[in-house]
GUPAVEX-945832 format. One record per residue: residue in one letter; x, y negated, z negated of N, C-alpha, C in turn. Coordinates in Angstrom, 2 decimals. Layout:
N
<atom "a"; <X; Y; Z>; <X; Y; Z>; <X; Y; Z>>
...
***
This chain:
108
<atom "m"; <102.80; -186.37; -130.96>; <101.52; -186.33; -130.69>; <101.30; -185.72; -131.77>>
<atom "t"; <99.97; -185.32; -132.56>; <99.60; -184.02; -133.36>; <98.91; -182.82; -132.37>>
<atom "p"; <99.07; -181.58; -132.09>; <98.66; -180.99; -131.34>; <96.86; -181.19; -131.74>>
<atom "l"; <96.33; -180.78; -130.39>; <94.84; -180.74; -130.23>; <94.19; -179.27; -130.40>>
<atom "t"; <94.41; -179.14; -131.47>; <93.54; -178.08; -132.32>; <91.93; -178.06; -132.68>>
<atom "k"; <91.32; -177.14; -132.61>; <90.18; -177.43; -133.51>; <90.12; -177.76; -134.40>>
<atom "p"; <90.61; -176.97; -135.36>; <90.74; -177.73; -136.93>; <91.11; -179.10; -137.18>>
<atom "y"; <91.92; -179.96; -136.17>; <92.62; -180.84; -135.95>; <91.52; -181.90; -136.07>>
<atom "l"; <90.50; -181.53; -134.61>; <89.49; -182.55; -133.72>; <88.92; -182.46; -134.90>>
<atom "r"; <88.17; -181.23; -135.69>; <86.92; -180.80; -136.78>; <87.50; -182.11; -137.46>>
<atom "r"; <88.93; -182.42; -138.20>; <89.30; -183.17; -139.00>; <88.94; -184.85; -138.83>>
<atom "l"; <88.93; -185.47; -137.23>; <88.49; -186.36; -136.94>; <87.54; -187.02; -137.13>>
<atom "r"; <86.38; -185.57; -136.14>; <85.32; -185.99; -136.35>; <84.24; -185.96; -137.87>>
<atom "n"; <84.92; -185.43; -138.57>; <84.31; -185.34; -140.25>; <85.01; -186.45; -141.10>>
<atom "e"; <86.30; -186.28; -140.90>; <87.01; -187.23; -142.18>; <86.99; -188.88; -142.18>>
<atom "i"; <87.00; -188.77; -141.18>; <86.75; -190.68; -141.24>; <85.52; -191.14; -140.82>>
<atom "d"; <85.31; -191.94; -142.05>; <84.28; -191.40; -142.20>; <83.10; -193.27; -141.39>>
<atom "l"; <82.30; -192.18; -140.41>; <81.59; -193.80; -139.43>; <81.56; -194.78; -140.15>>
<atom "r"; <80.60; -195.02; -140.83>; <80.64; -196.66; -141.19>; <81.45; -197.69; -141.50>>
<atom "t"; <82.76; -196.90; -142.39>; <84.07; -197.69; -142.63>; <84.29; -198.11; -141.16>>
<atom "l"; <84.44; -197.02; -140.14>; <84.83; -197.10; -138.79>; <84.47; -198.32; -137.98>>
<atom "i"; <83.15; -198.57; -138.22>; <82.33; -199.16; -137.51>; <81.97; -200.52; -138.23>>
<atom "v"; <82.87; -200.59; -139.25>; <82.30; -202.01; -139.85>; <83.91; -202.41; -139.67>>
<atom "e"; <85.36; -201.81; -140.46>; <86.41; -202.06; -140.73>; <87.23; -202.14; -139.45>>
<atom "v"; <86.56; -201.40; -138.97>; <88.35; -200.93; -138.07>; <87.09; -201.31; -136.14>>
<atom "l"; <86.09; -201.11; -136.14>; <85.34; -201.50; -134.67>; <85.00; -202.58; -134.94>>
<atom "q"; <84.58; -203.11; -135.43>; <84.08; -204.70; -136.22>; <82.78; -204.63; -135.36>>
<atom "l"; <81.76; -203.52; -135.18>; <80.74; -203.85; -134.68>; <79.47; -204.61; -135.78>>
<atom "e"; <78.65; -205.56; -134.82>; <77.54; -205.95; -135.94>; <76.74; -204.90; -136.66>>
<atom "h"; <76.36; -205.26; -138.06>; <75.44; -204.42; -138.31>; <75.11; -205.19; -139.55>>
<atom "r"; <73.83; -204.49; -140.02>; <72.97; -205.27; -141.25>; <72.03; -204.56; -141.65>>
<atom "y"; <71.59; -205.28; -142.73>; <70.46; -204.53; -143.59>; <69.12; -204.97; -143.23>>
<atom "s"; <68.05; -203.72; -143.07>; <66.84; -204.31; -142.59>; <66.17; -203.27; -143.30>>
<atom "d"; <65.28; -203.80; -144.47>; <64.39; -203.16; -144.62>; <64.67; -202.10; -145.47>>
<atom "g"; <66.31; -202.38; -146.51>; <66.89; -201.57; -147.19>; <67.24; -200.57; -146.54>>
<atom "r"; <67.61; -200.67; -145.31>; <68.42; -199.48; -144.60>; <69.57; -200.32; -143.85>>
<atom "w"; <70.82; -199.15; -144.00>; <72.02; -200.58; -142.62>; <71.60; -199.94; -141.63>>
<atom "h"; <71.80; -200.02; -140.79>; <72.12; -200.82; -139.24>; <72.94; -200.77; -138.53>>
<atom "f"; <73.45; -200.42; -137.73>; <74.45; -200.90; -136.75>; <74.14; -201.08; -134.95>>
<atom "l"; <75.20; -202.03; -134.41>; <74.27; -202.11; -132.78>; <74.92; -201.63; -132.04>>
<atom "c"; <73.70; -200.36; -131.71>; <74.38; -199.32; -130.70>; <74.67; -199.89; -130.02>>
<atom "p"; <75.82; -199.64; -128.71>; <77.29; -200.37; -128.09>; <76.76; -199.46; -127.15>>
<atom "v"; <75.90; -198.85; -126.94>; <74.88; -198.15; -125.06>; <73.91; -199.61; -125.26>>
<atom "c"; <72.86; -199.39; -125.86>; <71.62; -199.81; -125.47>; <71.49; -201.28; -126.34>>
<atom "r"; <72.68; -201.79; -127.07>; <72.17; -202.94; -127.77>; <71.18; -203.15; -128.82>>
<atom "e"; <70.54; -201.98; -129.98>; <69.57; -202.15; -129.95>; <69.81; -202.09; -131.53>>
<atom "f"; <69.32; -202.27; -133.04>; <69.79; -202.10; -134.23>; <69.00; -201.20; -134.66>>
<atom "n"; <68.15; -199.62; -133.59>; <67.63; -198.85; -134.48>; <68.06; -197.97; -134.66>>
<atom "t"; <69.19; -197.98; -135.45>; <70.17; -196.99; -135.99>; <70.43; -196.79; -137.32>>
<atom "a"; <70.98; -195.44; -136.89>; <71.25; -195.12; -138.53>; <72.27; -194.51; -138.47>>
<atom "v"; <72.99; -193.62; -139.69>; <73.92; -193.06; -139.74>; <74.20; -191.86; -141.30>>
<atom "n"; <74.38; -191.11; -140.87>; <73.83; -189.71; -141.63>; <75.62; -189.34; -142.31>>
<atom "p"; <75.25; -189.59; -143.35>; <76.95; -189.58; -144.51>; <77.08; -188.03; -144.59>>
<atom "a"; <75.55; -187.26; -144.43>; <76.20; -185.93; -144.58>; <76.87; -185.22; -143.73>>
<atom "t"; <76.33; -185.62; -142.21>; <76.78; -185.16; -141.49>; <77.68; -186.02; -140.45>>
<atom "n"; <78.10; -187.30; -141.45>; <79.33; -188.25; -140.33>; <79.20; -188.50; -138.58>>
<atom "l"; <77.56; -188.41; -138.77>; <77.25; -188.82; -137.38>; <76.06; -189.74; -137.05>>
<atom "g"; <76.34; -190.78; -136.03>; <75.04; -191.70; -135.85>; <74.39; -191.68; -135.49>>
<atom "r"; <72.96; -192.61; -134.94>; <72.14; -191.91; -134.31>; <71.92; -193.68; -133.74>>
<atom "c"; <71.09; -193.49; -132.35>; <70.41; -194.62; -131.79>; <69.40; -194.24; -131.73>>
<atom "f"; <67.89; -194.88; -132.26>; <66.87; -194.21; -131.50>; <66.11; -194.45; -130.35>>
<atom "c"; <66.55; -195.45; -129.90>; <66.06; -196.75; -129.07>; <67.02; -195.17; -127.95>>
<atom "c"; <67.99; -195.39; -127.81>; <68.38; -194.64; -126.29>; <68.82; -193.45; -126.34>>
<atom "q"; <68.79; -193.05; -127.78>; <68.52; -191.12; -128.31>; <69.83; -190.47; -127.94>>
<atom "k"; <70.88; -191.66; -128.29>; <72.65; -191.03; -128.76>; <72.81; -190.98; -129.36>>
<atom "n"; <73.81; -189.61; -129.90>; <74.59; -189.88; -131.51>; <75.60; -189.44; -130.63>>
<atom "f"; <76.54; -190.42; -132.53>; <77.52; -191.18; -132.03>; <78.68; -190.07; -133.15>>
<atom "n"; <79.87; -189.32; -132.61>; <80.89; -189.21; -134.13>; <81.79; -190.36; -133.79>>
<atom "p"; <83.11; -190.02; -134.46>; <84.32; -190.99; -134.81>; <84.94; -191.08; -132.98>>
<atom "i"; <84.92; -190.57; -132.21>; <85.54; -190.00; -131.09>; <84.81; -190.38; -130.08>>
<atom "d"; <83.41; -190.54; -130.08>; <82.47; -190.95; -129.65>; <82.55; -192.53; -129.42>>
<atom "l"; <82.26; -192.60; -130.28>; <82.31; -194.03; -130.76>; <83.17; -194.81; -130.02>>
<atom "v"; <84.73; -194.23; -130.25>; <85.86; -195.34; -130.32>; <85.91; -194.91; -128.59>>
<atom "i"; <85.54; -194.10; -127.94>; <85.64; -193.78; -126.53>; <84.24; -195.07; -126.29>>
<atom "i"; <83.80; -195.42; -126.61>; <82.19; -195.86; -125.76>; <82.72; -197.71; -125.76>>
<atom "v"; <82.86; -197.61; -127.68>; <83.63; -199.18; -127.54>; <84.86; -199.58; -126.78>>
<atom "k"; <86.16; -198.58; -127.62>; <86.99; -199.34; -126.08>; <87.07; -199.00; -125.53>>
<atom "h"; <86.11; -198.58; -124.65>; <86.42; -197.81; -123.38>; <87.67; -197.18; -123.10>>
<atom "f"; <87.75; -196.67; -124.39>; <88.97; -195.04; -123.98>; <88.72; -194.07; -123.35>>
<atom "d"; <89.96; -193.17; -122.93>; <89.78; -191.98; -122.59>; <89.72; -190.78; -123.97>>
<atom "f"; <89.58; -189.88; -124.36>; <89.22; -188.92; -124.81>; <90.66; -188.65; -125.43>>
<atom "l"; <91.88; -188.96; -124.99>; <93.28; -188.95; -125.75>; <93.61; -190.27; -126.29>>
<atom "h"; <93.30; -191.45; -125.60>; <93.35; -192.80; -126.56>; <92.38; -192.88; -127.21>>
<atom "a"; <91.33; -192.24; -127.24>; <90.41; -192.34; -128.95>; <91.18; -191.68; -129.70>>
<atom "v"; <91.19; -190.83; -129.31>; <92.38; -189.07; -130.55>; <93.23; -190.54; -131.18>>
<atom "d"; <94.24; -190.59; -130.06>; <95.61; -191.61; -130.37>; <95.34; -192.63; -131.63>>
<atom "f"; <93.97; -193.19; -130.95>; <93.81; -194.65; -131.77>; <93.25; -194.24; -133.45>>
<atom "l"; <92.78; -192.83; -133.22>; <91.60; -192.37; -134.74>; <93.01; -191.90; -135.56>>
<atom "d"; <94.25; -191.44; -134.89>; <94.89; -190.52; -135.40>; <95.18; -191.22; -136.97>>
<atom "p"; <95.43; -192.63; -136.74>; <95.96; -193.09; -138.59>; <95.08; -193.42; -139.16>>
<atom "l"; <94.11; -193.31; -138.75>; <92.70; -193.41; -140.09>; <92.08; -192.16; -140.19>>
<atom "l"; <93.62; -191.39; -140.05>; <93.17; -190.04; -141.23>; <93.65; -189.87; -142.35>>
<atom "p"; <92.67; -189.08; -143.11>; <93.66; -188.80; -144.40>; <94.22; -187.86; -144.74>>
<atom "e"; <95.40; -188.25; -144.94>; <96.04; -187.37; -145.38>; <95.75; -185.99; -145.90>>
<atom "e"; <96.18; -185.00; -145.48>; <95.90; -183.39; -145.93>; <96.62; -183.66; -147.35>>
<atom "p"; <95.35; -182.71; -147.82>; <96.46; -182.02; -149.91>; <97.34; -181.73; -149.15>>
<atom "e"; <98.59; -181.75; -149.76>; <99.57; -180.27; -149.56>; <99.08; -179.28; -150.62>>
<atom "s"; <99.42; -178.21; -150.16>; <99.16; -176.76; -150.57>; <99.59; -176.62; -152.14>>
<atom "p"; <99.05; -176.44; -153.38>; <99.78; -176.30; -154.30>; <100.91; -175.04; -154.50>>
<atom "p"; <102.16; -175.25; -154.98>; <102.79; -173.94; -154.76>; <102.32; -172.51; -155.66>>
<atom "p"; <102.67; -172.06; -155.21>; <101.93; -170.21; -155.12>; <102.82; -170.09; -156.66>>
<atom "a"; <101.54; -169.68; -157.56>; <101.53; -169.84; -159.49>; <102.69; -168.39; -159.84>>
<atom "a"; <103.66; -168.74; -160.41>; <104.64; -168.04; -160.65>; <103.89; -166.83; -161.66>>
<atom "p"; <105.02; -165.47; -161.36>; <104.33; -164.57; -161.68>; <104.19; -164.49; -163.63>>
<atom "t"; <103.39; -164.23; -163.68>; <103.26; -164.19; -165.46>; <103.21; -162.66; -165.96>>
<atom "e"; <104.48; -162.78; -167.36>; <105.38; -161.93; -168.13>; <103.82; -161.02; -168.76>>
<atom "p"; <104.12; -159.43; -168.56>; <103.59; -158.53; -168.83>; <103.30; -158.71; -170.31>>
<atom "s"; <102.31; -158.38; -171.22>; <102.84; -158.46; -172.73>; <103.05; -157.54; -173.27>>
***
């Protein structure tokens, strides 16, 4: 298991696209209404929801609950925090490798 560092948990929260998680992984009911995309809130079962792509957070305007990927997995799958992290880990995009250091240039 990957160590639960703040940067790692931040990556789980920010780099796993919430809409993809909702539609493809958790397969929550979702729909377009009035030109907007909504998902079924797993807490109150209403569709008065939205996802903010800039923050990667979901919000239910009925029960006032906010969701990040970890929160959503905990609620939908009935997992504890560690199981939710294990579930999400394979969905995390690979970190880009650091480029090798530049070779020193010869003075002219």
